[in-house]
C-alpha positions as CSV (number, residue, x, y, z in Angstrom):
1,M,111.5,91.7,120.5
2,S,109.3,92.0,117.5
3,E,110.0,90.1,114.4
4,K,112.4,91.7,111.9
5,L,110.6,93.4,109.0
6,I,111.8,93.0,105.4
7,M,110.9,95.9,103.1
8,L,110.7,95.2,99.4
9,V,110.4,98.2,97.1
10,E,109.4,96.8,93.7
11,D,107.0,98.0,91.0
12,S,106.9,94.7,89.0
13,P,104.2,92.4,90.3
14,D,106.1,89.4,88.8
15,D,109.4,90.3,90.6
16,E,107.5,91.0,93.8
17,E,105.9,87.5,93.6
18,L,109.2,85.9,92.8
19,T,111.0,87.6,95.6
20,T,108.4,86.8,98.2
21,R,108.2,83.2,97.0
22,A,112.0,82.9,97.1
23,L,112.1,84.2,100.7
24,R,109.3,81.7,101.8
25,Q,111.1,78.8,100.1
26,A,114.2,79.7,102.1
27,K,112.0,79.4,105.2
28,I,112.3,83.1,105.9
29,A,109.0,83.8,107.5
30,N,109.5,87.5,108.5
31,E,106.9,90.0,107.6
32,I,107.5,91.6,104.2
33,V,106.2,95.1,103.6
34,V,105.9,95.9,99.9
35,A,106.1,99.4,98.5
36,R,105.3,99.5,94.8
37,D,106.9,102.9,94.0
38,G,109.5,105.1,95.5
39,A,107.1,107.6,97.0
40,E,105.2,104.8,98.9
41,A,108.5,103.6,100.3
42,V,109.4,107.0,101.6
43,D,105.9,107.4,103.1
44,F,106.2,104.1,104.9
45,L,109.7,104.8,106.2
46,F,108.9,108.2,107.5
47,G,105.2,107.7,108.5
48,E,103.8,110.1,106.0
49,G,100.8,109.9,103.6
50,A,98.9,106.7,103.9
51,Y,101.3,105.6,106.6
52,A,100.8,108.7,108.8
53,G,100.7,107.6,112.5
54,R,102.6,104.3,111.8
55,D,104.8,103.1,114.7
56,L,108.2,104.5,113.5
57,S,110.0,102.4,116.2
58,R,109.4,99.4,113.9
59,M,111.8,99.8,111.0
60,P,112.9,97.3,108.4
61,A,115.9,95.1,109.3
62,V,116.7,95.2,105.6
63,I,115.4,97.0,102.5
64,L,115.5,95.3,99.1
65,L,115.3,98.3,96.7
66,D,114.7,98.3,92.9
67,L,116.3,101.2,91.0
68,K,113.8,101.7,88.3
69,L,110.7,102.8,90.1
70,P,107.8,105.1,89.4
71,K,107.4,108.5,91.2
72,L,110.8,108.4,93.0
73,S,113.7,106.3,91.6
74,G,115.5,103.9,93.8
75,L,118.5,106.3,94.0
76,D,116.1,109.1,95.2
77,V,114.8,106.8,97.9
78,L,118.3,105.8,98.9
79,T,119.3,109.5,99.1
80,R,116.3,110.2,101.4
81,L,117.2,107.2,103.5
82,R,120.8,108.1,104.0
83,A,120.0,111.8,104.7
84,D,117.8,111.0,107.8
85,P,119.3,109.9,111.1
86,R,116.3,107.5,111.6
87,T,117.0,105.5,108.5
88,K,120.6,106.2,107.5
89,L,121.9,102.9,108.9
90,I,119.2,100.5,107.7
91,P,120.9,97.9,105.5
92,T,119.8,98.6,101.9
93,V,120.3,96.1,99.1
94,I,119.8,97.3,95.5
95,L,118.0,94.4,93.8
96,T,117.7,95.3,90.1
97,S,117.8,94.1,86.6
98,S,120.1,96.9,85.6
99,S,123.5,95.9,84.4
100,E,124.6,99.5,83.9
101,E,128.0,100.1,85.6
102,E,126.9,103.7,86.4
103,D,123.8,102.5,88.3
104,M,126.1,100.2,90.4
105,L,128.6,103.0,91.0
106,K,125.9,105.6,92.0
107,S,124.2,103.0,94.2
108,Y,127.4,102.6,96.2
109,Q,128.1,106.3,96.2
110,F,124.6,107.0,97.6
111,G,125.1,104.5,100.4
112,A,123.9,101.1,99.3
113,N,125.2,98.2,101.3
114,S,125.0,95.7,98.5
115,Y,124.1,95.6,94.8
116,V,122.6,92.4,93.3
117,R,121.5,91.9,89.7
118,K,118.3,90.0,89.3
119,P,119.1,86.8,87.5
120,I,116.7,85.9,84.7
121,D,116.3,82.2,85.7
122,F,113.9,81.7,88.7
123,G,116.2,79.1,90.3
124,Q,119.2,81.4,90.3
125,F,116.9,84.3,91.5
126,A,115.4,82.2,94.3
127,N,118.9,81.2,95.4
128,A,120.2,84.8,95.4
129,V,117.2,86.1,97.4
130,S,117.5,83.3,99.8
131,Q,121.2,84.0,100.4
132,L,120.3,87.8,100.8
133,G,117.7,87.0,103.4
134,I,119.8,84.6,105.4
135,Y,122.8,87.0,105.4
136,W,121.0,90.3,106.3
137,L,118.5,88.8,108.8
138,L,120.6,86.1,110.5
139,L,124.3,86.6,109.9
140,N,124.8,90.4,109.6
141,Q,125.4,92.2,112.9
142,P,123.2,95.3,113.0
143,V,124.4,98.7,114.3
144,P,123.9,98.7,118.1
145,K,121.0,100.8,119.3
146,H,121.9,103.5,121.8
């Protein structure tokens, strides 16, 4: 079985670096695919645009999705994910700095599996990302493939 992919959809280079560093510090060595805007995330997931011809049997084990993204918002990406049978069951964690209650409510209504606010402090952030990686990659039982 091939290694489980982690997909990070994040437009902030600083937050991308912090997230990948936190996963590495937690000894999570899985391949991380980074999309820097919502349109790139959708292209990767559905094998379109720059990702045309990509092996679509290799999907992320978990998607870490920011809400505030250029081109397509995180909620737009989530809507597309949940509308397609190929991606509707991929665990998707909203990882955002938004503390708006409406963002959290909409995220869950649109099918997010989890909503995590990015802590400001790197130590707290690294701990949160580490726990997310361990839970979604090691502890969570994925939907059985038919």
